[in-house]
C-alpha positions in Angstrom: -51.9 9.7 60.6 -49.4 10.4 57.9 -49.3 6.8 56.6 -49.6 7.1 52.8 -50.7 3.6 52.2 -53.5 1.4 53.3 -52.8 -1.4 55.9 -54.1 -4.2 53.7 -51.3 -6.3 52.2 -53.2 -8.9 50.2 -56.4 -8.7 48.2 -59.3 -10.0 50.3 -61.5 -12.8 49.2 -64.2 -10.3 48.1 -61.8 -8.6 45.7 -61.3 -11.9 44.0 -65.0 -12.6 43.6 -67.4 -11.7 40.8 -67.8 -8.0 40.0 -70.6 -6.1 41.8 -72.9 -3.4 40.5 -70.3 -0.7 41.2 -67.9 -2.4 38.9 -70.4 -2.4 36.1 -71.3 1.2 36.8 -67.6 2.3 36.6 -66.8 0.1 33.5 -68.3 2.4 30.9 -66.7 5.4 32.4 -63.2 3.8 32.5 -63.5 2.5 29.0 -64.8 5.9 27.7 -61.9 7.7 29.3 -59.3 5.2 27.9 -60.9 5.3 24.4 -60.8 9.2 24.4 -57.2 9.2 25.5 -56.2 6.7 22.9 -57.9 8.6 20.1 -56.5 11.9 21.1 -53.0 10.5 21.4 -53.2 9.0 18.0 -54.1 12.4 16.5 -51.3 14.1 18.3 -48.7 11.9 16.7 -49.8 11.9 13.0 -47.5 12.8 10.1 -46.9 16.5 9.7 -44.5 18.7 7.8 -43.7 22.3 8.7 -45.7 24.6 6.4 -48.7 22.2 6.2 -52.0 23.8 7.0 -53.9 22.9 10.2 -57.2 24.7 9.7 -59.2 25.6 12.8 -63.0 25.6 12.2 -65.3 27.8 14.2 -68.1 25.3 13.8 -69.2 24.4 17.4 -69.5 20.7 16.4 -65.6 20.5 16.5 -65.4 21.8 20.1 -65.5 18.4 21.8 -62.6 17.3 19.7 -60.7 20.5 20.4 -61.5 20.2 24.1 -60.1 16.6 24.2 -56.8 17.7 22.6 -56.4 20.6 25.0 -57.1 18.5 28.1 -54.7 15.8 27.0 -51.9 18.5 26.6 -52.7 20.0 30.0 -52.7 16.7 31.9 -49.5 15.6 30.2 -47.9 18.9 31.2 -49.3 18.4 34.7 -47.7 15.0 35.0 -44.3 16.4 34.1 -44.8 19.4 36.4 -45.5 17.0 39.3 -42.4 15.0 38.6 -40.3 18.2 38.3 -41.8 19.4 41.6 -40.9 16.2 43.5 -37.3 16.4 42.4 -36.9 20.2 42.7 -38.5 20.5 46.2 -36.7 17.5 47.6 -33.3 18.8 46.6 -33.9 22.5 47.5 -35.5 21.7 50.9 -32.8 19.2 52.0 -29.6 20.8 50.7 -29.0 24.4 51.6 -26.1 24.8 49.2 -28.4 23.7 46.3 -31.1 26.0 47.6 -29.0 29.1 47.2 -28.9 28.5 43.5 -32.2 26.8 42.9 -34.6 29.3 44.5 -33.2 32.3 42.6 -33.3 30.2 39.4 -37.0 29.5 40.1 -37.6 33.2 40.5 -36.1 33.8 37.1 -38.0 31.0 35.5 -41.4 32.1 36.7 -40.7 35.7 35.5 -39.7 34.7 31.9 -42.7 35.1 29.6 -44.2 31.9 28.1 -43.3 33.3 24.7 -39.6 33.3 25.7 -39.8 29.6 26.6 -41.7 28.8 23.4 -39.2 30.5 21.2 -36.4 28.3 22.7 -38.3 25.0 22.6 -39.9 25.0 19.2 -36.9 24.2 17.0 -35.4 21.4 19.2 -38.7 19.6 19.6 -39.5 19.8 15.9 -36.0 18.5 15.1 -36.5 15.7 17.6 -39.6 14.4 15.8 -39.1 15.3 12.1 -42.1 14.7 9.9 -44.4 14.2 12.8 -46.9 16.5 14.6 -45.6 15.2 17.9 -42.7 17.7 17.8 -45.1 20.7 17.7 -47.3 19.0 20.3 -44.3 18.7 22.6 -43.5 22.4 22.2 -47.0 23.3 23.2 -46.9 20.9 26.2 -43.6 22.4 27.2 -45.2 25.9 27.1 -48.1 24.7 29.3 -45.5 23.1 31.6 -43.8 26.4 32.1 -47.2 27.9 33.3 -47.7 25.0 35.8 -44.4 23.7 37.2 -43.0 26.7 39.0 -46.1 27.2 41.2 -46.3 23.5 42.1 -42.5 23.3 42.8 -42.6 26.3 45.1 -45.7 25.0 46.9 -44.1 21.6 47.6 -40.8 23.3 48.7 -42.7 25.6 51.1 -44.6 22.6 52.6 -41.4 20.6 53.1 -39.7 23.5 54.8 -42.6 24.0 57.2 -43.2 20.5 58.4 -43.7 20.7 62.2 -40.7 19.9 64.3 -42.4 17.1 66.3 -43.0 15.2 63.0 -39.3 15.5 62.1 -38.4 14.3 65.5 -40.7 11.2 65.1 -39.1 10.5 61.7 -35.6 10.5 63.4 -36.9 8.3 66.2 -38.1 5.7 63.7 -34.9 6.1 61.7 -36.5 6.8 58.4 -34.2 7.3 55.5 -34.5 10.3 53.2 -36.4 8.3 50.7 -38.8 7.0 53.4 -39.2 10.4 55.0 -40.3 11.9 51.7 -43.0 9.3 51.1 -44.2 8.7 54.6 -44.0 12.2 56.1 -43.2 15.1 53.8 -45.4 14.3 50.8 -48.5 13.3 52.9 -48.1 16.5 54.9 -47.8 18.6 51.7 -50.6 16.7 49.8 -53.6 19.0 50.6 -51.7 22.2 49.6 -50.1 20.5 46.6 -53.5 19.4 45.3 -54.9 22.9 45.5 -51.9 24.2 43.7 -52.3 21.5 41.0 -55.8 22.9 40.4 -54.4 26.4 40.2 -51.7 25.2 37.8 -54.3 23.7 35.6 -56.2 27.0 35.6 -52.9 28.8 34.8 -52.5 26.5 31.8 -55.9 27.6 30.5 -55.0 31.3 31.1 -52.0 31.0 28.8 -53.6 28.5 26.4 -53.8 30.8 23.4 -50.0 31.5 23.5 -49.3 27.8 24.0 -51.3 26.4 21.1 -50.4 29.1 18.6 -46.9 28.1 17.4 -44.7 30.3 15.2 -41.7 28.6 13.5 -39.8 29.2 10.2 -42.1 32.1 9.3 -45.1 29.7 9.7 -48.0 30.1 12.1 -49.2 26.7 13.4 -52.4 26.6 15.3 -52.8 23.2 16.9 -56.3 21.9 17.2 -57.5 23.0 20.7 -59.6 25.5 22.6 -56.7 28.0 22.6 -56.4 28.1 18.9 -60.2 28.2 18.6 -60.2 31.3 20.8 -57.4 32.9 18.8 -59.2 32.4 15.5 -62.4 33.7 17.0 -60.7 36.9 18.2 -59.1 37.5 14.8 -62.5 37.0 13.2 -64.2 39.2 15.8 -66.7 36.4 16.2 -68.5 36.9 19.6 -70.7 33.9 19.1 -67.7 31.6 18.7 -66.1 33.1 21.8 -69.3 32.3 23.7 -69.2 28.7 22.5 -65.5 28.5 23.6 -66.5 29.7 27.1 -69.1 27.0 27.3 -66.6 24.3 26.2 -64.2 25.5 28.9 -66.8 25.3 31.6 -67.7 21.8 30.5 -64.1 20.7 30.5 -63.3 22.2 33.9 -66.4 20.6 35.4 -65.5 17.3 33.8 -62.0 17.0 35.2 -63.0 18.5 38.5 -65.5 15.7 39.1 -63.4 12.9 37.6 -60.0 13.9 38.9 -59.6 16.7 41.4 -62.7 16.1 43.6 -61.8 12.4 44.3 -58.2 13.4 45.0 -59.2 16.1 47.5 -61.6 13.7 49.2 -58.9 11.1 49.4 -56.3 13.5 50.7 -58.5 14.7 53.6 -57.0 11.9 55.7 -53.6 13.7 55.6 -54.7 16.7 57.6 -52.4 17.3 60.6 -54.9 16.9 63.4 -55.9 14.4 66.1 -59.6 14.7 65.7 -61.6 14.7 62.5 -63.6 17.7 61.4 -67.4 17.5 61.3 -67.7 17.7 57.5 -65.1 16.1 55.2 -64.6 16.4 51.5 -67.0 14.1 49.5 -66.7 12.6 46.0 -69.3 10.4 44.3 -66.6 8.8 42.1 -64.4 8.0 45.1 -67.3 6.4 46.9 -68.0 4.3 43.8 -64.4 3.3 43.6 -64.2 2.2 47.2 -67.3 0.0 46.7 -65.9 -1.6 43.5 -64.2 -5.0 43.9 -62.1 -4.6 40.8 -60.8 -1.2 41.8 -60.1 -2.4 45.3 -58.1 -5.3 43.9 -56.1 -3.0 41.7 -55.6 -0.6 44.6 -54.3 -3.3 46.9 -51.9 -4.6 44.2 -50.6 -1.1 43.6 -50.0 -0.2 47.2 -48.3 -3.5 47.8 -45.8 -2.7 45.2 -45.3 0.8 46.7 -44.7 -0.7 50.1 -41.9 -2.8 48.7 -40.4 0.3 47.2 -40.4 2.0 50.6 -37.8 -0.6 51.7 -35.3 0.9 49.3 -32.4 2.9 50.8 -33.4 2.0 54.4 -31.1 3.0 57.3 -29.4 -0.1 58.8 -29.8 -0.5 62.6 -28.3 -3.2 64.8 -30.6 -2.6 67.8 -27.8 -1.6 70.1 -26.8 1.9 69.2 -28.4 5.1 68.0 -27.5 7.0 64.9 -25.0 9.7 65.5 -26.1 13.3 65.1 -25.6 14.5 61.5 -22.4 16.4 61.1 -22.7 20.0 60.0 -21.4 20.8 56.5 -17.8 21.8 56.2 -17.7 25.6 56.1 -14.9 25.6 53.6 -17.0 23.8 51.0 -19.8 26.3 51.7 -17.5 29.2 51.1 -16.3 27.6 47.8 -19.9 27.2 46.6 -20.8 30.7 47.5 -17.7 31.9 45.6 -18.8 30.0 42.5 -22.2 31.5 42.7 -20.8 35.0 43.1 -18.5 34.3 40.1 -21.4 33.2 38.0 -23.4 36.3 39.0 -20.4 38.5 38.1 -20.0 36.8 34.7 -23.7 37.3 33.9 -23.4 40.9 34.9 -20.4 41.4 32.6 -22.2 39.7 29.7 -25.2 42.0 30.3 -23.1 45.1 30.3 -21.3 44.1 27.1 -24.7 43.4 25.4 -26.3 46.6 26.5 -23.3 48.7 25.4 -23.0 47.0 22.0 -26.7 46.5 21.0 -29.2 48.8 22.7 -27.5 51.7 24.5 -27.7 52.9 28.1 -30.5 55.5 27.4 -32.7 52.6 26.3 -31.9 50.7 29.5 -32.9 53.7 31.6 -36.2 53.9 29.6 -36.9 50.2 30.1 -36.1 50.4 33.9 -38.5 53.3 34.2 -41.2 51.2 32.5 -40.4 48.4 34.9 -40.9 50.7 37.8 -44.4 51.6 36.5 -45.3 47.9 36.2 -43.8 47.2 39.7 -46.2 49.8 41.2 -49.2 48.2 39.4 -48.2 44.7 40.5 -47.7 45.6 44.2 -50.9 47.7 44.5 -52.9 44.9 42.8 -51.4 42.2 45.0 -52.3 44.2 48.1 -55.9 44.8 47.0 -56.3 41.1 46.0 -54.9 40.0 49.4 -57.4 42.2 51.3 -60.3 40.7 49.2 -59.4 37.1 48.9 -57.6 36.1 52.1 -60.7 36.4 54.3 -62.8 34.7 51.7 -60.3 31.9 51.3 -60.1 31.3 55.0 -63.9 31.1 55.2 -64.0 28.6 52.4 -61.1 26.5 53.7 -62.7 26.1 57.1 -66.0 24.9 55.6 -65.5 21.8 53.4 -69.2 21.8 52.5 -69.0 25.2 50.8 -65.5 24.5 49.5 -66.8 21.7 47.4 -69.5 24.0 45.9 -67.1 26.9 45.0 -64.2 24.7 43.9 -65.3 24.3 40.3 -66.4 27.9 40.1 -63.0 29.1 41.4 -61.2 26.9 38.9 -63.3 28.3 36.0 -62.6 31.9 37.1 -58.9 31.2 37.4 -58.9 29.5 34.0 -60.7 32.3 32.2 -58.3 33.7 29.6 -57.9 37.4 29.8 -58.1 37.5 25.9 -61.8 36.8 26.1 -62.3 40.1 28.0 -60.7 42.2 25.2 -64.0 43.0 23.3 -65.7 44.3 26.4 -62.7 46.1 27.7 -62.1 47.9 24.4 -65.7 48.8 23.9 -66.2 50.2 27.5 -62.8 52.1 27.5 -63.4 53.7 24.1 -67.0 54.6 24.8 -66.1 56.2 28.2 -62.7 57.5 27.1 -60.9 55.9 30.1 -57.2 56.1 30.8 -55.5 52.9 29.8 -52.7 53.4 32.4 -55.3 53.0 35.1 -58.1 50.9 33.8 -56.0 48.2 32.0 -54.2 47.5 35.3 -56.9 45.1 36.8 -56.3 42.8 33.8 -52.8 42.1 35.2 -54.1 40.5 38.4 -57.2 38.9 36.8 -55.6 35.6 36.2 -53.0 35.6 39.0 -55.0 36.7 42.0 -56.3 33.1 42.2 -52.9 31.9 43.4 -53.6 33.7 46.6 -57.1 32.3 46.9 -56.1 28.6 46.2 -53.0 28.7 48.4 -54.9 30.3 51.4 -57.8 27.8 51.0 -55.3 25.0 51.1 -53.7 26.5 54.2 -57.0 27.1 56.0 -58.2 23.5 55.2 -55.2 22.1 57.1 -55.8 24.1 60.3 -56.2 21.3 63.0 -59.7 20.9 64.1 -58.6 20.7 67.8 -57.0 24.1 67.4 -60.3 25.6 66.3 -62.1 23.9 69.2 -59.5 25.2 71.6 -60.0 28.7 70.3 -63.7 28.4 70.7 -63.3 27.1 74.3 -61.1 30.1 75.1 -63.7 32.5 73.8 -61.6 33.9 70.9 -63.8 35.9 68.5 -63.6 38.5 65.9 -60.3 40.2 65.1 -58.6 38.4 68.1 -59.4 35.0 66.6 -58.0 36.1 63.2 -54.9 37.6 64.7 -54.1 34.7 67.1 -55.2 31.7 65.1 -56.3 32.1 61.5 -53.7 34.5 60.1 -50.7 32.8 61.7 -51.9 29.4 60.4 -52.3 30.5 56.8 -49.4 32.9 56.7 -46.9 30.5 55.0 -49.5 29.5 52.4 -50.3 33.2 51.8 -46.7 34.0 51.2 -46.4 31.1 48.7 -49.5 32.4 46.9 -48.3 36.0 46.9 -44.9 35.1 45.5 -46.4 33.0 42.7 -49.1 35.7 42.0 -46.4 38.4 41.9 -44.3 36.4 39.4 -47.3 35.5 37.3 -48.5 39.2 37.3 -45.3 40.3 35.7 -45.8 37.7 33.0 -49.5 38.7 32.6 -48.5 42.3 32.1 -47.4 41.4 28.5 -51.0 40.5 27.8 -52.8 43.1 29.9 -50.9 46.3 29.1 -51.4 45.9 25.3 -55.1 45.1 24.4 -56.4 44.9 20.9 -59.7 44.0 19.3 -60.0 44.3 15.6 -58.3 47.5 14.5 -58.5 49.2 17.9 -55.5 48.9 20.3 -55.2 50.2 23.8 -51.7 50.6 25.2 -50.6 51.3 28.8 -47.2 52.5 29.8 -45.2 49.6 31.3 -42.7 46.8 30.8 -45.3 44.4 29.5 -46.5 46.6 26.7 -42.8 47.3 25.8 -42.1 43.6 25.4 -45.3 43.1 23.4 -44.6 46.0 21.0 -41.0 44.8 20.5 -42.2 41.3 19.8 -44.6 42.6 17.1 -41.7 44.6 15.6 -39.3 41.6 15.7 -36.6 43.6 17.6 -35.0 40.7 19.4 -32.3 42.8 21.1 -35.0 44.9 22.9 -37.1 41.8 23.6 -34.1 40.3 25.4 -33.5 43.6 27.2 -37.2 43.7 28.3 -37.2 40.1 29.5 -33.8 40.6 31.3 -35.1 43.7 33.1 -38.2 41.9 34.1 -36.2 39.0 35.6 -34.0 41.4 37.5 -37.1 43.2 39.0 -38.7 39.9 40.0 -35.5 38.6 41.6 -34.9 41.8 43.6 -38.5 41.9 44.7 -38.4 38.3 45.9 -35.0 38.6 47.5 -35.6 41.8 49.5 -39.3 41.6 50.2 -41.1 38.3 49.7 -38.2 36.2 50.9 -38.0 38.1 54.1 -41.6 37.3 54.8 -41.0 33.7 53.7 -38.3 33.3 56.3 -40.6 34.7 58.9 -43.2 32.2 57.9 -40.7 29.3 58.2 -39.7 30.5 61.7 -43.4 30.6 62.8 -43.9 27.1 61.4 -41.1 25.6 63.6 
């Protein structure tokens, strides 16, 4: 059931024959995609000098070109995010000593605003590619990467930690090495959830696209050709028509890569569901059907999987047929204590450096003020996460249990998750000024607008992997209503919900920088909170207070995850064993 590769080892005679009608139908599509990628890549690596103007036109005729550049950046960042997730999750899930440092580090990384990463990355990338636009492009890709990677890494880590015990036992019986276990067991088991988180990560990239494509370096503002820069210019010009065109281009782009990329992957990954019987309705994809009927694509697929099967022979566990492998020895407690001591020393050193910085640069009264603002943002985040959970968990379970409807709402959910909150600023400012609404209350929903979808996508992924036989057994036992939810649905999706809630919480702190300080033209609305503090200090160029705000935000996120979300996560792991 969890075999990642097909059973065919050699191309069949049909795959070596002349192309059929499905080959000719796919050929223009494949050539068109390759030509667009080649053209976009050539434009991303053209000569460029810092200070050179990169004008962004609001003429809608340029939107297809801007859309191409944006999608190339996002898929490049997605590829690196996937590679990072494989390495991070494999190490953190298999080595508890590494996990102690890596998981808190992930908490810090997802709480650092995208502007903080961008400020660090710009100069090195430009220095790496002098006289070429590729340096600025790499900085933008890195910024998008930071909005995608942490969610995907944590999702894969969570899936690897909650693999059923009987599957681990089967892997030990078949003497699979760590390399083979990852490819034959852990990755296939995690694939459905990982794909939904990949879609969410793509949407997260759209959400922070304006910040990623608008680069500031050496006193110069560089707006790379793309939808994010187009939106930024439209907002500065107060051009509502251009914003409407940008929304239309976003919808077209999301629909395009949903049909050509995510929908085929979801339909293909349906075979990795952990169940003995197949559900009545499975995911469908017209492109996957065409690919399976194409002789050329089948020949390429067979060749690729044959190479992958050979790779599975690497790092195999030797076995002479006469003895069994000894039980793994527990780690030496002395080395564990040494590692814990090193981590504690690192934490104490960081605390000392923080105290020295605060005392010398900002003062303790400013720290108390910022901590108070952090408490206000904390209340907003937790209340909104709770409300979003009450709304989206039942909806997500309903969608995940019905693949037919899941396919219909998939693209809509991706578009809603990708909708940049900046595009709501005109309406928000107009309504709040007209009705004289309190910014401290009515700006709060903007924090969760782009991050609540982490809960939706993760719970949909969890619900879609509920074994069909479990649902049939519940029906045979007459479980209905709240009893069915309490005994079957909620325990089944609980690990996925915790993963979504953790990532939504971290993303909400990041989104507060955008949501607590809203401006349109000459009108600005400011809510009390840590996000608006960081935004205001950024505009003033006060780097010491920017660092203080980001540091306090990281501390809040780490404490919240350590003493609240992580407790629930351990409970989810125990229920999954």
